[in-house]
N, C-alpha and C positions, 0 to 999 in steps of 0.2 A: 901588795897594793894594786893595782890596776890603774889604768891614764884613762883619764877623760878630758876631754876638752871644746871647747866649744869655738874655737876659732886658731887659724895659725896665726904668732906674728912670729917676725925676726927674730933673730940672736938679740943680744946685751950690745956687742959690738957694733950692729946693723941697725943698730932701734935709734928713733927719735923719740921724745919725751911726748908727741903725738899718738906713738904708738901705744902707751903704758897711761897715758893720763886716765883723771875722771873727769869726764865734762859737762862738770858743775859744779858751784861753791856751796856750802852751807852756812852765810853768815850769822852776825849777831852784831847785836849794836853794844857800844863799848860799853855803858850799866847795864849788862846786863850780868845778871848774880848768876852763882856755882847751881841752883838749881833750873832756872830759864837751861844754861848750857850745858848741863845731863842728860836734861828731855833731845835738849836739839841733836847731841853725839848721839844716844843711844837712841832715836826715834829715827834716826836718817843709818845705821850700826857704821855709823864711821868713829875716824880717830882722831879728829881736828876741826874747828869750826876758824876762818878767817873775822876779822874785825878792824872797822876801820880807825885810825889812828886821828884824827881828825881832819888832819887835810889830805885835800884831796887826792889818792895814789901810795897814799901812804896807809900800808895796811902792817896787818898784826897776825900770831897763827897760838892758837888757847889749845891745850892736846888735854887727851881726855887728861893723860898722867896731872897736867897739871891741874886738873879743875880737882884729882883727886889727892893733891898732895897738900890744895888749899883747903879742903873740906876739915882736914884737923889744925890746918895754921895761922886759915883768915877767912873764917868760915862767912863774912862780908867782903870777901873780895869782886871785884866784878873787875870783865874780860878786860878794858883795858886794865887794869892793873896787871895781870896776868899774861896778857898780851906780850910776845917776843914779837922785835922788826918782823921782819917778810920779806925772803926775795922773791922776787919773780924770775923764772927764766920761761924761755922763747918756747915757743911747742915745735920747735922746728932744731931746736936745742938737742944734740945728738944725750941719747941716754947717758954713757959713760960722763959725759958734764953733769944733768943732775946729778949724777953718783957722789962724784967732785963736791958740789956744789955743795951739796946735802954735808959732806963728810967733813969738809969746810965749817958748816956753821953749824955744827953737833945736831943736824935737822930732820929728822925723817918727814918732813913735811916741805913742800914749795906748793909755791900759786905757779900758775898755767900765765902763760901772756901768748895773746894775737902777736905772730909775728910781724904785722903790718904795721896795729891799731896800735900794741902796749897794751890792749884792755886785758884783764884777767879773763880769763873766761875754763880756767880748769883749774883741778890739782892734781900734785904729782906727789904718789907717798912709796914708802920705801916697801912694802907692802906690792902697793900698782906695780912696779919694780923686783918682786920676788915672783913674780904673772910672771914674767917675760923670761926672770930663770929660769923659772921648771917648763913653763912653754916653748915657747922659744926656741923658736926655729937653731940648729947647730948644731 
């Protein structure tokens, strides 16, 4: 299989979260149902949604797996019901640190925050990191 890529990236050992992150957040309200969440995920070709959990700055993540499982166990579940608390990681953190946080939290997605303001600015997923592994220089 021939390799192809659109740009060069640093190796995992030298990369920052900002090198791998997706610079957008797709979110839904806490009362969103499975149908709405499924349409958002499929329509944006993503694997997780961000949900505001009441207090400003308190976020949760709902994954495609959460929605698929709820479809057979909790058909009336809302985003709030399915969301797991999300930890933010600074866009200037090392990619190694992001991998460690994902492992510690048993999560494949993290919310990326601006290093200065702390505001959410994007997402990083295990797939984003896999892209650095595959295309990164090193």
